[in-house]
N, C-alpha and C positions, 0 to 999 in steps of 0.2 A: 450601519451597514446591515442590509438584511440578506435573504437567503437568495435574492435575484442577482445579488453582487458578487455569489460564489459560483464559479464554473463548474460543474460536477467533472469529476474524475474518475474513471473504471479502469482498473491496473488488472491485468492478466497475470495471477501467478503461475508458471507453467512447472514448477519446482521440479524436480530431476525427471523430466519427461520431455521426448522428442529429439532423435537423432538428427543429425543436420538435414537430411533429405526432408523429412518430416515436419520439421519446423520451418523450412523455406516454404513449403507446402502450404503449412498452416497460416503462415505471415501471410502469403498471397493471397489466400481467400479471405483472409479478414480485410486485405486492403480493397478487394474487389467487393465484397460484400458492403462495406461501409461506404465506400467511395474515398473522397479526399477532403469532404467536410463532414462536420458532426457539431451538435451545440454542446458537446461536452469533451473532456480531453480524454484520451485513451493511451494505455502505456501497454507496453509487453515486457513483462519482466523474463527472461529467458535463462536458461543455464547458459556457463560462461561459454562451451564449445559452440554455442548457437550463436552468439551476439553478433559475428561477423555476417553472416548468411542472411539472419535475421535484417539486418541494417541495410542489406541491399534492395531486400525485397520490401521494405517500408520505405525507402527513401523517396522522400517528395511527399509522402502522405502525412496525415495528422496523427499517425501513430507514433508516439515517442518511444525509444530504447530503453531498457531497464534492466538491471541487475539484481539478484536475489541476495545480494551480500558483499561487504566488503571488508579489510581489515583496516584497524587503526593507525599503522605506522606506514609510512613513506616508501620504506625498502627493508630489507633485513632479512634475518635468518628465521623465516616464518614458512616452512616449507608446506605446500598447498593452498597457501593463501594468495589474496590479490588486492593490491591497494588500490585506492579509490581513484589515484590520477591514473592508473592502467586502465582503468573504464572510462574516465572521461577522455582519454586520448583517442578510444576507438568510436567515439561519438554516443557514449550510454550517458542519458540524460537522469534518469531515476536510478536509485537503489533501494530495496527494501531493505528494513534494520530491526533485528529484535523480534523475527518471527517465532511463532510459540514453537515450532519445528527446531530451530535453532536451539531456543534454550531449553528444550526437554532433550534433546539427543546430543547437542555439541558444547553444553556449558555455556551457553549465552547469559550472562548475568545484567543488571539495570546498569552496572559500572562500564563493562565493555559495550555495552548499547550506547551509552553516553560518549564513549571514545570512538566509536565507529561513527556516529551521527557527525562529531566534530571534525573528522577524517573525510567524510564525503561532503561537508558543505566546504570545508577549505578546498578541495578540490572542483568546486564548483558544480557538484552534483546538488539534484534535488531528492529529498528522502522521504520515505514512507516508513514512518515510525510505526510498529504493531503493538498493541498491550491488550490485554485480556486477562481472564480469570479462569480458572479450571472448574469443571463440576463441582468437585469438593469446596472450592472457596465460595463458588456462589450459593451451595447449599448451605454453608456456615455463614450465608449474609457478608461476606468479605468482599464482594464484590468491587465496591467505592475504595475500600481500603486498598485492594491491590491495584487496581488501575491508578488510582490516584499516585499511590508511591512510583508505580513504572514509569508514569509519564511524569511526574516532577523529576526523577532520577535522569531520565532520558534527556529532559530538556535543560539540566544543571549546567549553567555558565553559558547557555545558548543566548546570544544576543536579539534584542528587539527586531531587527531588521534582517537576522536572519530568518525568522519565522515565516518570511514570505516562500521561503524554500522548503516548506515541511508541510507534509500531510501526516495526520494522524489514522490509524487503522484501528478501528477497533475490532476486534478477532476473539469471541468466547472460546477458549480453546477446546469446549465441549462440544462446539458446533461446526469443529474444523475436519472437515472428510467423512464426518459422522451420518450426514444426511439431517442430522438434528438441526434447527434453524430456531435462533430467538424470534420470537414474536417481532412483529413492526414495533410495539408499545415498549417491550424489554429492551431492543436496540436503541430506539430513542432515548430511551432513559438514561443509558449510560453514554451515549453520545453528548447528550445533552449535559450531562455531569462533566464531560471530558472538555466541552467549551466553557463550563463554569470554572474546571481547576487552571485552565489556560488563563481565563480572566485574572484569577486570582493571582498566578505567576507573573503575569505581564500586565495588561488593560483591557477593558471590556471591546474597544474597536478592534483590537487585535485578535481577540478571541472570536469575534463576529466574523473575521474575515478568514479565520483559519477552516480548510476543509476537511470534514471527518469523513471517514470511510466506514461502511460495515463490512466486516471479513469473515462472517460465518456460514459458509454454504449458501451465497446467495447465489440464484440461479435464474433461467429465462421467467418459471413461472411466479417466483415471488418477487423478482426485482421491483416491479413498480409499485408493490405495496412499500416496501422498505425504501426506496426512493423517495416517496411522496413525504415521508416523516422530516419535520423542518430542520433538524438538526443532522440529518444523513445526507452527504454531499456526493456519495459515490460508493463503489464497492471495490474489494480487494478479493478478486475472483480466482478460485483454486480450479475445481474440475472443469467446472462450465467453461473455463477459458480454452481449454483444449479443444474443443467443439466450436468451429466456426460461425455455424447459424444460431447457436446458444448464446454464445458472447454477443453477437450482432445483436440479439434482442435485448441485451441486459443494456447494450450501449444507446439502442433506441430508446427504453425506458428511461435512461439517462438523460436523454437529449429531449424527451418531452418536454411540453410547455408546462 
């Protein structure tokens, strides 16, 4: 299987932005700009309180609804958390797991990432698993070690047939929200490494089918160059996902032949 068999996937991570009226307006603008068909998969990962209003705006379009996190338990005394089955019940298709901000600010670990991934898959959700190194780790030549460990632990006990519902997002922490972006060559290098790790954990054909996103300050200006790389199949978009015209340009770049 080659690049032509992997449908690009562009996911917008709205983070903690957009109250309900704003969220509905943004979702409507995205749908109007993109129309109902594109040559790539599009996901809007929105705050929990916006899920229903965004779902209403994108109904019938090619935009899939995504959440930004879920808990590993089905239910219980976990104040402030939300179960994967609760997300699935209201039409969520994708969930981001292990974003660097969850790791940095909320105590996310490789172990809890794995637990959340298992719970999300069990609930029928598709998962975007985030991996990536800090600036200090890159400067100490630890990128491969860190990314390889995060990936292997996130996929621990995940079966071959479940991998079709997983997307990996490489998000160098030093390039998230900083305006800094890995060069196309740097991003491709790590994404190719990720594909190689997955081939070792599973098998070559599975790794060849895996979709890998780049998630470090991809924007309308640099998207085409990044997406032209052979092992980059899409983007996990932060700031640019909050501006409908910019996000649409990224989708167009991903949809280009």
